[in-house]
Structure formats: C-alpha cells, structure tokens
C-alpha atoms as an extended CHARMM CRD file, in Angstrom:
* protein
*
       259  EXT
         1         1  MET       CA              0.0000000000        0.0000000000        0.0000000000  PROA      1               0.0000000000
         2         2  SER       CA              1.4780000000        3.3350000000       -1.0330000000  PROA      2               0.0000000000
         3         3  TYR       CA              0.8680000000        6.8210000000       -2.4170000000  PROA      3               0.0000000000
         4         4  ALA       CA              2.2770000000        8.3690000000       -5.5820000000  PROA      4               0.0000000000
         5         5  GLU       CA              2.6270000000       12.1520000000       -5.6620000000  PROA      5               0.0000000000
         6         6  ILE       CA              1.5360000000       12.9260000000       -9.2190000000  PROA      6               0.0000000000
         7         7  ASN       CA             -0.4090000000       15.6840000000      -10.9720000000  PROA      7               0.0000000000
         8         8  GLY       CA             -1.0790000000       17.4040000000       -7.6440000000  PROA      8               0.0000000000
         9         9  LEU       CA             -2.6310000000       14.2320000000       -6.1900000000  PROA      9               0.0000000000
        10        10  SER       CA             -1.5470000000       11.8260000000       -3.4900000000  PROA      10              0.0000000000
        11        11  LEU       CA             -2.7670000000        8.8600000000       -5.5180000000  PROA      11              0.0000000000
        12        12  TYR       CA             -3.3310000000        5.7210000000       -3.4490000000  PROA      12              0.0000000000
        13        13  PHE       CA             -2.4000000000        2.3620000000       -4.9300000000  PROA      13              0.0000000000
        14        14  GLU       CA             -1.5380000000       -1.1100000000       -3.7530000000  PROA      14              0.0000000000
        15        15  GLU       CA              0.1340000000       -4.0490000000       -5.4540000000  PROA      15              0.0000000000
        16        16  HSD       CA             -0.5970000000       -7.7690000000       -5.3350000000  PROA      16              0.0000000000
        17        17  GLY       CA              1.2260000000      -10.6650000000       -6.9780000000  PROA      17              0.0000000000
        18        18  SER       CA              3.9400000000      -10.6000000000       -9.6070000000  PROA      18              0.0000000000
        19        19  GLY       CA              4.2260000000      -10.9620000000      -13.3480000000  PROA      19              0.0000000000
        20        20  GLU       CA              2.6550000000       -9.0040000000      -16.2180000000  PROA      20              0.0000000000
        21        21  PRO       CA              1.2670000000       -5.7510000000      -14.7310000000  PROA      21              0.0000000000
        22        22  LEU       CA             -2.5040000000       -5.2570000000      -14.6340000000  PROA      22              0.0000000000
        23        23  VAL       CA             -4.0350000000       -1.9650000000      -13.4720000000  PROA      23              0.0000000000
        24        24  LEU       CA             -7.5300000000       -2.2750000000      -11.9510000000  PROA      24              0.0000000000
        25        25  LEU       CA             -9.7740000000        0.8120000000      -11.9470000000  PROA      25              0.0000000000
        26        26  HSD       CA            -12.9470000000        0.8570000000       -9.8690000000  PROA      26              0.0000000000
        27        27  GLY       CA            -16.3720000000        2.3550000000      -10.5180000000  PROA      27              0.0000000000
        28        28  GLY       CA            -17.8440000000        5.6460000000       -9.3420000000  PROA      28              0.0000000000
        29        29  PHE       CA            -18.1670000000        6.1460000000       -5.5520000000  PROA      29              0.0000000000
        30        30  GLY       CA            -16.0900000000        2.9970000000       -5.0300000000  PROA      30              0.0000000000
        31        31  SER       CA            -12.4720000000        2.0720000000       -4.4490000000  PROA      31              0.0000000000
        32        32  GLY       CA            -10.0720000000       -0.7210000000       -5.3240000000  PROA      32              0.0000000000
        33        33  GLU       CA            -11.8210000000       -2.7690000000       -2.6310000000  PROA      33              0.0000000000
        34        34  MET       CA            -14.6640000000       -3.5540000000       -5.0090000000  PROA      34              0.0000000000
        35        35  PHE       CA            -12.3850000000       -5.9980000000       -6.8480000000  PROA      35              0.0000000000
        36        36  ALA       CA            -11.6590000000       -7.9820000000       -3.6570000000  PROA      36              0.0000000000
        37        37  PRO       CA            -13.7600000000      -11.0400000000       -4.6910000000  PROA      37              0.0000000000
        38        38  ILE       CA            -11.7920000000      -11.5520000000       -7.9300000000  PROA      38              0.0000000000
        39        39  LEU       CA             -8.4100000000      -10.1580000000       -6.8310000000  PROA      39              0.0000000000
        40        40  PRO       CA             -6.8880000000      -13.5350000000       -5.8300000000  PROA      40              0.0000000000
        41        41  ALA       CA             -7.6340000000      -15.0160000000       -9.2560000000  PROA      41              0.0000000000
        42        42  LEU       CA             -6.3230000000      -11.9660000000      -11.1100000000  PROA      42              0.0000000000
        43        43  ALA       CA             -3.1640000000      -11.7210000000       -8.9700000000  PROA      43              0.0000000000
        44        44  GLU       CA             -2.2040000000      -15.3340000000       -9.5400000000  PROA      44              0.0000000000
        45        45  GLY       CA              0.6420000000      -14.9810000000      -12.0090000000  PROA      45              0.0000000000
        46        46  ARG       CA              0.4170000000      -11.2170000000      -12.5760000000  PROA      46              0.0000000000
        47        47  ARG       CA              1.2790000000       -7.9610000000      -10.8170000000  PROA      47              0.0000000000
        48        48  VAL       CA             -2.0560000000       -6.3450000000       -9.9920000000  PROA      48              0.0000000000
        49        49  ILE       CA             -2.0550000000       -2.6160000000       -9.2610000000  PROA      49              0.0000000000
        50        50  LEU       CA             -5.2230000000       -1.4170000000       -7.5260000000  PROA      50              0.0000000000
        51        51  VAL       CA             -5.7970000000        2.3360000000       -7.7170000000  PROA      51              0.0000000000
        52        52  ASP       CA             -8.1760000000        4.6490000000       -5.8490000000  PROA      52              0.0000000000
        53        53  LEU       CA             -9.1090000000        7.4040000000       -8.3070000000  PROA      53              0.0000000000
        54        54  GLN       CA             -9.3200000000       11.1180000000       -7.4850000000  PROA      54              0.0000000000
        55        55  GLY       CA            -11.6880000000       11.7640000000       -4.5720000000  PROA      55              0.0000000000
        56        56  HSD       CA            -12.3980000000        8.0450000000       -4.1190000000  PROA      56              0.0000000000
        57        57  GLY       CA            -11.2800000000        5.5930000000       -1.4780000000  PROA      57              0.0000000000
        58        58  ARG       CA             -7.9990000000        6.6110000000        0.1270000000  PROA      58              0.0000000000
        59        59  THR       CA             -7.1710000000        9.2560000000       -2.5000000000  PROA      59              0.0000000000
        60        60  ALA       CA             -8.1640000000       12.7070000000       -1.2750000000  PROA      60              0.0000000000
        61        61  ASP       CA             -9.8570000000       15.0920000000       -3.6830000000  PROA      61              0.0000000000
        62        62  VAL       CA             -8.0740000000       18.1110000000       -5.1590000000  PROA      62              0.0000000000
        63        63  ASP       CA             -9.2380000000       21.3800000000       -6.6830000000  PROA      63              0.0000000000
        64        64  ARG       CA            -10.1050000000       20.1760000000      -10.1700000000  PROA      64              0.0000000000
        65        65  PRO       CA            -13.2200000000       18.6310000000      -11.7230000000  PROA      65              0.0000000000
        66        66  LEU       CA            -13.7110000000       14.9000000000      -12.0440000000  PROA      66              0.0000000000
        67        67  ARG       CA            -13.0490000000       13.9500000000      -15.6570000000  PROA      67              0.0000000000
        68        68  PRO       CA            -12.0140000000       10.6090000000      -17.1810000000  PROA      68              0.0000000000
        69        69  GLU       CA             -9.4880000000       12.4560000000      -19.3340000000  PROA      69              0.0000000000
        70        70  LEU       CA             -7.7270000000       13.9580000000      -16.2960000000  PROA      70              0.0000000000
        71        71  MET       CA             -7.7900000000       10.7130000000      -14.3340000000  PROA      71              0.0000000000
        72        72  ALA       CA             -6.3560000000        8.9100000000      -17.3710000000  PROA      72              0.0000000000
        73        73  ASP       CA             -3.3400000000       11.2060000000      -17.2030000000  PROA      73              0.0000000000
        74        74  ASP       CA             -3.0230000000       10.2760000000      -13.5130000000  PROA      74              0.0000000000
        75        75  ILE       CA             -2.8330000000        6.5830000000      -14.4130000000  PROA      75              0.0000000000
        76        76  ALA       CA             -0.2570000000        7.1990000000      -17.1480000000  PROA      76              0.0000000000
        77        77  ALA       CA              1.8000000000        9.1830000000      -14.6160000000  PROA      77              0.0000000000
        78        78  LEU       CA              1.4760000000        6.3290000000      -12.1090000000  PROA      78              0.0000000000
        79        79  LEU       CA              2.9140000000        3.8790000000      -14.6410000000  PROA      79              0.0000000000
        80        80  LYS       CA              5.9100000000        6.1750000000      -15.0980000000  PROA      80              0.0000000000
        81        81  HSD       CA              6.2160000000        6.4760000000      -11.3180000000  PROA      81              0.0000000000
        82        82  LEU       CA              6.3820000000        2.6830000000      -11.1160000000  PROA      82              0.0000000000
        83        83  GLY       CA              8.8600000000        2.4430000000      -13.9860000000  PROA      83              0.0000000000
        84        84  LEU       CA              6.4100000000        0.5920000000      -16.2170000000  PROA      84              0.0000000000
        85        85  ALA       CA              6.4850000000        1.2200000000      -19.9500000000  PROA      85              0.0000000000
        86        86  ARG       CA              3.0570000000       -0.3750000000      -20.3590000000  PROA      86              0.0000000000
        87        87  ALA       CA              0.4610000000       -2.4720000000      -18.5610000000  PROA      87              0.0000000000
        88        88  ASP       CA             -2.8210000000       -4.2250000000      -19.0860000000  PROA      88              0.0000000000
        89        89  MET       CA             -5.8120000000       -2.0630000000      -18.0850000000  PROA      89              0.0000000000
        90        90  MET       CA             -9.1040000000       -3.2510000000      -16.6490000000  PROA      90              0.0000000000
        91        91  GLY       CA            -11.7820000000       -0.8230000000      -15.5590000000  PROA      91              0.0000000000
        92        92  TYR       CA            -15.3870000000       -1.0160000000      -14.4520000000  PROA      92              0.0000000000
        93        93  SER       CA            -17.9280000000        1.7720000000      -15.1780000000  PROA      93              0.0000000000
        94        94  LEU       CA            -16.1260000000        5.0490000000      -14.3430000000  PROA      94              0.0000000000
        95        95  GLY       CA            -12.8940000000        3.0600000000      -14.1540000000  PROA      95              0.0000000000
        96        96  ALA       CA            -13.5960000000        1.6850000000      -17.6350000000  PROA      96              0.0000000000
        97        97  ASP       CA            -13.9920000000        5.2490000000      -18.8970000000  PROA      97              0.0000000000
        98        98  VAL       CA            -10.6030000000        6.0740000000      -17.3970000000  PROA      98              0.0000000000
        99        99  ALA       CA             -8.9980000000        2.9260000000      -18.8380000000  PROA      99              0.0000000000
       100       100  LEU       CA            -10.4190000000        3.7700000000      -22.2610000000  PROA      100             0.0000000000
       101       101  ARG       CA             -9.0710000000        7.3220000000      -22.0450000000  PROA      101             0.0000000000
       102       102  VAL       CA             -5.6270000000        6.0090000000      -21.0370000000  PROA      102             0.0000000000
       103       103  THR       CA             -5.6720000000        3.8860000000      -24.1910000000  PROA      103             0.0000000000
       104       104  VAL       CA             -6.7210000000        6.8390000000      -26.3620000000  PROA      104             0.0000000000
       105       105  GLN       CA             -4.4410000000        9.4550000000      -24.7870000000  PROA      105             0.0000000000
       106       106  HSD       CA             -1.4410000000        7.2110000000      -24.0490000000  PROA      106             0.0000000000
       107       107  PRO       CA             -1.7380000000        4.2930000000      -26.4910000000  PROA      107             0.0000000000
       108       108  GLN       CA              1.8290000000        3.1270000000      -25.9600000000  PROA      108             0.0000000000
       109       109  ALA       CA              1.0750000000        2.5580000000      -22.2590000000  PROA      109             0.0000000000
       110       110  VAL       CA             -1.6160000000       -0.1360000000      -22.7540000000  PROA      110             0.0000000000
       111       111  ARG       CA             -0.9240000000       -3.7320000000      -23.7700000000  PROA      111             0.0000000000
       112       112  ARG       CA             -4.4300000000       -5.1930000000      -23.4130000000  PROA      112             0.0000000000
       113       113  LEU       CA             -7.6470000000       -3.4440000000      -22.4370000000  PROA      113             0.0000000000
       114       114  VAL       CA            -10.6960000000       -4.7710000000      -20.5690000000  PROA      114             0.0000000000
       115       115  LEU       CA            -13.7450000000       -2.4960000000      -20.3390000000  PROA      115             0.0000000000
       116       116  VAL       CA            -16.5320000000       -3.6400000000      -18.0270000000  PROA      116             0.0000000000
       117       117  SER       CA            -20.0300000000       -2.1580000000      -18.2270000000  PROA      117             0.0000000000
       118       118  THR       CA            -19.6090000000        1.2830000000      -19.7600000000  PROA      118             0.0000000000
       119       119  PRO       CA            -20.6860000000        3.0000000000      -23.0190000000  PROA      119             0.0000000000
       120       120  PHE       CA            -18.5340000000        5.0900000000      -25.3430000000  PROA      120             0.0000000000
       121       121  ARG       CA            -21.2930000000        7.6840000000      -25.7260000000  PROA      121             0.0000000000
       122       122  ARG       CA            -23.6820000000        9.1030000000      -23.1330000000  PROA      122             0.0000000000
       123       123  ASP       CA            -26.8130000000        7.8350000000      -24.8920000000  PROA      123             0.0000000000
       124       124  GLY       CA            -25.4130000000        4.3210000000      -24.6350000000  PROA      124             0.0000000000
       125       125  TRP       CA            -26.9850000000        4.1450000000      -21.1830000000  PROA      125             0.0000000000
       126       126  HSD       CA            -30.6510000000        3.2320000000      -20.9250000000  PROA      126             0.0000000000
       127       127  PRO       CA            -32.7810000000        6.4270000000      -20.8870000000  PROA      127             0.0000000000
       128       128  GLU       CA            -33.8060000000        5.9610000000      -17.2630000000  PROA      128             0.0000000000
       129       129  VAL       CA            -30.1330000000        5.7970000000      -16.2700000000  PROA      129             0.0000000000
       130       130  VAL       CA            -29.4190000000        9.0850000000      -18.0570000000  PROA      130             0.0000000000
       131       131  ALA       CA            -32.4460000000       10.6190000000      -16.3270000000  PROA      131             0.0000000000
       132       132  ALA       CA            -31.1510000000        9.4850000000      -12.9330000000  PROA      132             0.0000000000
       133       133  MET       CA            -27.7490000000       11.0120000000      -13.7080000000  PROA      133             0.0000000000
       134       134  ASP       CA            -29.4430000000       14.2900000000      -14.5890000000  PROA      134             0.0000000000
       135       135  ARG       CA            -31.2610000000       14.3140000000      -11.2340000000  PROA      135             0.0000000000
       136       136  MET       CA            -28.1470000000       13.7450000000       -9.1420000000  PROA      136             0.0000000000
       137       137  SER       CA            -27.0020000000       16.7680000000       -7.0970000000  PROA      137             0.0000000000
       138       138  THR       CA            -25.0770000000       17.8030000000       -4.0120000000  PROA      138             0.0000000000
       139       139  GLU       CA            -28.3820000000       18.1080000000       -2.1730000000  PROA      139             0.0000000000
       140       140  ALA       CA            -28.7230000000       14.3160000000       -2.3230000000  PROA      140             0.0000000000
       141       141  ALA       CA            -25.5250000000       13.7560000000       -0.3210000000  PROA      141             0.0000000000
       142       142  GLU       CA            -27.2350000000       13.4230000000        3.0570000000  PROA      142             0.0000000000
       143       143  THR       CA            -29.8360000000       10.9940000000        1.7390000000  PROA      143             0.0000000000
       144       144  MET       CA            -27.1490000000        8.9430000000       -0.0160000000  PROA      144             0.0000000000
       145       145  LYS       CA            -25.4610000000        8.3270000000        3.3330000000  PROA      145             0.0000000000
       146       146  GLN       CA            -28.1240000000        5.6410000000        3.7720000000  PROA      146             0.0000000000
       147       147  SER       CA            -26.9040000000        3.7910000000        0.6640000000  PROA      147             0.0000000000
       148       148  PRO       CA            -24.3070000000        0.9650000000        0.7140000000  PROA      148             0.0000000000
       149       149  ILE       CA            -21.7410000000        3.1370000000       -1.0840000000  PROA      149             0.0000000000
       150       150  TYR       CA            -21.3210000000        5.5090000000        1.8740000000  PROA      150             0.0000000000
       151       151  GLU       CA            -19.9290000000        3.0280000000        4.4270000000  PROA      151             0.0000000000
       152       152  PRO       CA            -16.6650000000        2.2620000000        2.5760000000  PROA      152             0.0000000000
       153       153  TYR       CA            -16.2480000000        5.9430000000        1.7000000000  PROA      153             0.0000000000
       154       154  ALA       CA            -16.6050000000        6.9990000000        5.3470000000  PROA      154             0.0000000000
       155       155  ARG       CA            -14.1900000000        4.2560000000        6.4010000000  PROA      155             0.0000000000
       156       156  LEU       CA            -11.4760000000        4.9080000000        3.7940000000  PROA      156             0.0000000000
       157       157  ALA       CA            -11.6150000000        8.5840000000        2.8190000000  PROA      157             0.0000000000
       158       158  PRO       CA             -8.8690000000       10.8470000000        4.2380000000  PROA      158             0.0000000000
       159       159  ARG       CA            -11.5750000000       13.5120000000        4.6750000000  PROA      159             0.0000000000
       160       160  PRO       CA            -15.0080000000       11.8790000000        5.0830000000  PROA      160             0.0000000000
       161       161  GLN       CA            -16.5380000000       15.3590000000        5.2860000000  PROA      161             0.0000000000
       162       162  ASP       CA            -15.8430000000       15.6790000000        1.5380000000  PROA      162             0.0000000000
       163       163  TRP       CA            -18.7550000000       13.3210000000        0.7760000000  PROA      163             0.0000000000
       164       164  PRO       CA            -21.0060000000       16.1590000000       -0.5210000000  PROA      164             0.0000000000
       165       165  VAL       CA            -18.1100000000       17.3800000000       -2.6770000000  PROA      165             0.0000000000
       166       166  LEU       CA            -17.7560000000       13.9510000000       -4.2870000000  PROA      166             0.0000000000
       167       167  ILE       CA            -21.5060000000       13.7350000000       -4.9090000000  PROA      167             0.0000000000
       168       168  GLY       CA            -21.4980000000       17.1990000000       -6.4700000000  PROA      168             0.0000000000
       169       169  LYS       CA            -18.5050000000       16.5200000000       -8.6910000000  PROA      169             0.0000000000
       170       170  MET       CA            -19.8690000000       13.1550000000       -9.8160000000  PROA      170             0.0000000000
       171       171  ALA       CA            -23.2280000000       14.7630000000      -10.5760000000  PROA      171             0.0000000000
       172       172  GLU       CA            -21.5520000000       17.4980000000      -12.6250000000  PROA      172             0.0000000000
       173       173  MET       CA            -19.4480000000       14.9490000000      -14.5400000000  PROA      173             0.0000000000
       174       174  LYS       CA            -22.3850000000       12.6690000000      -15.2580000000  PROA      174             0.0000000000
       175       175  ARG       CA            -24.3720000000       15.5510000000      -16.7590000000  PROA      175             0.0000000000
       176       176  GLN       CA            -21.6290000000       16.2060000000      -19.3100000000  PROA      176             0.0000000000
       177       177  HSD       CA            -22.3220000000       15.1360000000      -22.8710000000  PROA      177             0.0000000000
       178       178  TYR       CA            -19.6030000000       12.9610000000      -24.3820000000  PROA      178             0.0000000000
       179       179  ASP       CA            -19.1770000000       11.0020000000      -27.5790000000  PROA      179             0.0000000000
       180       180  TRP       CA            -15.9370000000        9.1050000000      -28.1870000000  PROA      180             0.0000000000
       181       181  THR       CA            -17.1500000000        7.4220000000      -31.3960000000  PROA      181             0.0000000000
       182       182  THR       CA            -14.3290000000        8.6540000000      -33.6040000000  PROA      182             0.0000000000
       183       183  GLU       CA            -11.6630000000        7.7170000000      -31.0340000000  PROA      183             0.0000000000
       184       184  ILE       CA            -12.5760000000        4.0160000000      -30.8210000000  PROA      184             0.0000000000
       185       185  PRO       CA            -11.5900000000        2.6720000000      -34.2800000000  PROA      185             0.0000000000
       186       186  PRO       CA             -7.9370000000        3.8120000000      -34.0340000000  PROA      186             0.0000000000
       187       187  ILE       CA             -7.3980000000        1.7240000000      -30.8610000000  PROA      187             0.0000000000
       188       188  THR       CA             -4.8530000000       -0.9980000000      -31.6040000000  PROA      188             0.0000000000
       189       189  ALA       CA             -4.6590000000       -2.6440000000      -28.1660000000  PROA      189             0.0000000000
       190       190  PRO       CA             -6.5960000000       -5.9390000000      -28.0810000000  PROA      190             0.0000000000
       191       191  THR       CA             -9.8140000000       -5.0440000000      -26.2620000000  PROA      191             0.0000000000
       192       192  LEU       CA            -12.3650000000       -7.1130000000      -24.3760000000  PROA      192             0.0000000000
       193       193  LEU       CA            -15.8010000000       -5.6130000000      -23.7140000000  PROA      193             0.0000000000
       194       194  VAL       CA            -17.7610000000       -7.1720000000      -20.8580000000  PROA      194             0.0000000000
       195       195  PHE       CA            -21.4150000000       -6.4400000000      -20.0810000000  PROA      195             0.0000000000
       196       196  GLY       CA            -24.2210000000       -8.0450000000      -18.1370000000  PROA      196             0.0000000000
       197       197  ASP       CA            -27.2980000000       -9.2450000000      -19.9790000000  PROA      197             0.0000000000
       198       198  ALA       CA            -29.3230000000       -6.9840000000      -17.6350000000  PROA      198             0.0000000000
       199       199  ASP       CA            -26.8530000000       -4.0990000000      -17.8020000000  PROA      199             0.0000000000
       200       200  ALA       CA            -27.4700000000       -0.3470000000      -17.5710000000  PROA      200             0.0000000000
       201       201  VAL       CA            -25.9310000000       -0.1120000000      -21.0590000000  PROA      201             0.0000000000
       202       202  ARG       CA            -28.2860000000       -0.7550000000      -23.9780000000  PROA      202             0.0000000000
       203       203  PRO       CA            -27.6060000000       -4.0450000000      -25.8260000000  PROA      203             0.0000000000
       204       204  ALA       CA            -27.6150000000       -2.3010000000      -29.2100000000  PROA      204             0.0000000000
       205       205  HSD       CA            -24.9050000000        0.0330000000      -27.9270000000  PROA      205             0.0000000000
       206       206  MET       CA            -22.8100000000       -2.9360000000      -26.7810000000  PROA      206             0.0000000000
       207       207  VAL       CA            -22.8810000000       -4.3140000000      -30.3130000000  PROA      207             0.0000000000
       208       208  GLU       CA            -22.1050000000       -0.8930000000      -31.7830000000  PROA      208             0.0000000000
       209       209  PHE       CA            -19.0970000000       -0.5860000000      -29.4560000000  PROA      209             0.0000000000
       210       210  TYR       CA            -17.8650000000       -4.0120000000      -30.5350000000  PROA      210             0.0000000000
       211       211  GLY       CA            -18.2820000000       -3.0560000000      -34.1940000000  PROA      211             0.0000000000
       212       212  LEU       CA            -16.2480000000        0.1380000000      -33.7690000000  PROA      212             0.0000000000
       213       213  LEU       CA            -13.4100000000       -2.0290000000      -32.4830000000  PROA      213             0.0000000000
       214       214  GLY       CA            -13.6530000000       -4.1740000000      -35.6130000000  PROA      214             0.0000000000
       215       215  GLY       CA            -15.5770000000       -7.0250000000      -34.0440000000  PROA      215             0.0000000000
       216       216  GLY       CA            -18.5360000000       -8.8370000000      -35.5590000000  PROA      216             0.0000000000
       217       217  LEU       CA            -18.2310000000       -7.2020000000      -38.9800000000  PROA      217             0.0000000000
       218       218  ARG       CA            -17.7020000000      -10.4170000000      -40.9380000000  PROA      218             0.0000000000
       219       219  ASP       CA            -17.7680000000      -14.1780000000      -40.6470000000  PROA      219             0.0000000000
       220       220  ALA       CA            -14.5530000000      -15.3720000000      -39.0030000000  PROA      220             0.0000000000
       221       221  GLY       CA            -14.3400000000      -18.3490000000      -41.3630000000  PROA      221             0.0000000000
       222       222  TRP       CA            -13.8200000000      -22.0130000000      -40.5970000000  PROA      222             0.0000000000
       223       223  ASP       CA            -10.2190000000      -21.3420000000      -39.5160000000  PROA      223             0.0000000000
       224       224  GLY       CA            -10.9920000000      -18.1440000000      -37.5950000000  PROA      224             0.0000000000
       225       225  ALA       CA             -8.7880000000      -16.0790000000      -39.9060000000  PROA      225             0.0000000000
       226       226  GLY       CA            -11.4410000000      -13.3620000000      -40.2050000000  PROA      226             0.0000000000
       227       227  ARG       CA            -11.7680000000      -12.8940000000      -36.4610000000  PROA      227             0.0000000000
       228       228  SER       CA            -10.8790000000       -9.4580000000      -35.0660000000  PROA      228             0.0000000000
       229       229  ILE       CA             -8.6130000000       -8.8850000000      -32.0610000000  PROA      229             0.0000000000
       230       230  ALA       CA            -11.5940000000       -7.4350000000      -30.1590000000  PROA      230             0.0000000000
       231       231  ARG       CA            -13.7580000000       -9.6170000000      -27.9340000000  PROA      231             0.0000000000
       232       232  LEU       CA            -17.2980000000       -9.2090000000      -26.5900000000  PROA      232             0.0000000000
       233       233  ALA       CA            -18.6230000000      -11.0370000000      -23.5330000000  PROA      233             0.0000000000
       234       234  ILE       CA            -22.1580000000      -10.9160000000      -22.1350000000  PROA      234             0.0000000000
       235       235  LEU       CA            -22.4270000000      -12.3890000000      -18.6370000000  PROA      235             0.0000000000
       236       236  PRO       CA            -25.7960000000      -14.0600000000      -17.9760000000  PROA      236             0.0000000000
       237       237  GLY       CA            -27.8010000000      -12.7390000000      -15.0580000000  PROA      237             0.0000000000
       238       238  ALA       CA            -25.4260000000       -9.8460000000      -14.3690000000  PROA      238             0.0000000000
       239       239  THR       CA            -26.4480000000       -6.2230000000      -13.8900000000  PROA      239             0.0000000000
       240       240  HSD       CA            -24.3830000000       -3.0460000000      -13.9470000000  PROA      240             0.0000000000
       241       241  TYR       CA            -24.3880000000       -3.0660000000      -10.1620000000  PROA      241             0.0000000000
       242       242  ASP       CA            -23.2210000000       -6.6130000000       -9.4370000000  PROA      242             0.0000000000
       243       243  ILE       CA            -21.0020000000       -7.3630000000      -12.4260000000  PROA      243             0.0000000000
       244       244  PRO       CA            -17.7190000000       -6.5950000000      -10.5610000000  PROA      244             0.0000000000
       245       245  THR       CA            -18.4440000000       -9.6000000000       -8.3290000000  PROA      245             0.0000000000
       246       246  ALA       CA            -20.0990000000      -11.7960000000      -10.9790000000  PROA      246             0.0000000000
       247       247  PRO       CA            -18.6930000000      -15.3560000000      -10.8420000000  PROA      247             0.0000000000
       248       248  GLY       CA            -17.9960000000      -15.3560000000      -14.5620000000  PROA      248             0.0000000000
       249       249  LEU       CA            -16.0000000000      -12.1230000000      -14.7000000000  PROA      249             0.0000000000
       250       250  ALA       CA            -12.5630000000      -13.4330000000      -13.7460000000  PROA      250             0.0000000000
       251       251  ALA       CA            -13.0990000000      -16.5900000000      -15.8060000000  PROA      251             0.0000000000
       252       252  THR       CA            -13.8710000000      -14.3890000000      -18.8260000000  PROA      252             0.0000000000
       253       253  VAL       CA            -11.0460000000      -11.9130000000      -18.3520000000  PROA      253             0.0000000000
       254       254  LEU       CA             -8.1560000000      -14.2610000000      -17.5380000000  PROA      254             0.0000000000
       255       255  PRO       CA             -8.0210000000      -16.1720000000      -20.8430000000  PROA      255             0.0000000000
       256       256  PHE       CA             -8.1040000000      -12.8770000000      -22.7140000000  PROA      256             0.0000000000
       257       257  LEU       CA             -5.2180000000      -11.4230000000      -20.6920000000  PROA      257             0.0000000000
       258       258  ASP       CA             -3.2120000000      -14.6380000000      -21.0720000000  PROA      258             0.0000000000
       259       259  SER       CA             -3.7820000000      -15.0910000000      -24.7960000000  PROA      259             0.0000000000
C-alpha cells in the first residue's frame, strides 16, 4: 500500500502478486476494494495494481473537476512512477472510462484493455439511467449516506466530510455530454468488452461498441482467420451493479489477458 505524488494528487495504490502488470480501476463512488472477490484469481501470475481514483477511497480530492481524461493522465503518470512502460488495463464503469481514455491518450502505455459495463457515448446508457444522472445533485448527499456506497467511503476517505463534494462533482461529470465514437476505431490494443445481460448499457450500444473495435463485422471463417482482435462477452444474469463480483468475470477476463 502506497501513495504516488503525481499531478497534484496523493494517488493511493496497492500491489498484489507478480508478473505481467494489470491496473484495476474501480467504478464511481467505489475504491479498489470492489475488486476484492476476484483479486486472488487476477493476482495469480500477474502484478495487480489497484488504484483509488481522485476523490475516491484513500485518495483525497483536489481542486479540479472529475473527468475521465484527467484521471487517465493520472494513471499514465502512475505507470511512469512505477517504472512501467506499459500495462494491461481493466476498468469497471467510471474506471472503464478512465482505462479507455488512457488507451486513447497514451496508447503506448496499454498492452491489453478490458472495459466492463460502460458505453462510449452518453446515450449508450438506458434512458432511465441518463435521467437518474441528470437528477443527481449535491443536495442528495445526506440521503445517499443511507446507501451501501457511503460506508466504505466513510471508512477509507482521508476527509469523510468531503462526501457532498464527491456527490457534487460526480453529478456534474455525469451531466456532461460525451461522444468518443471517432476515437474508438484507431485503438490498436486488443480489447475485451464485458457487459451483463441486464446491464445499464443498452444491448444495441454494446454491439455498436464491438463493431467500432472491428468485431462482428464479418464471418470469421472455418479457420478463424477473419476474427478481429476485439472480444465481446455478455455475462448471464449480471447487472451493472453486481457485475464486478459476478462469478464469470474473472473466468472471462483471464483467458483474454493470457492469450
């Protein structure tokens, strides 16, 4: 467990195992702890680097907005801090946005990319999810203390009193329009997309994402020669909210990372 002083942040990270480096990036309001159920499997034979993103977990907030693009630069700086030329990236939800932006902004730093349960465009979420994002505000902070996401924040945060600040910054970020359509096709890192079959991301958007990466555009042929380097996995019975602990997640990700 350690901190890296980068980009004005004291960025918390911890390392587990040894071997090919794999950076794990958690979802919004969470921390690296959310990967605890699958960490042993992922750390067997690889060097897993768990990171708490800006304002999350043990990383205190700083005076800048929450943006995937800025947090992606933090992760690239962390790799340099650790003396790593490149690493595999795996992110869930907000962490997947950050992992994607690392790949776009620092393509040489990513060997393989795993994106779990996130769209590349804001309207990729189901409409009711977008509506809920639009309703989020700082005023909801007190009510949200009753939700399961508050307990780990209060336990880990250097300044638990910043809870309303995190809610406000997340609300402001989630109201931002974004569309990364044109930035997906140039990605050269082999990429695995993972969604639940009851996800907050629309199924049609999942397929569109896969297509932008070159997947599913043609028959692979009897010998598989027409298969793209992208992969798409749909986990049965998984939602956006429980997919980080879904039994099939590690079993889906590990063969991809090892291939």
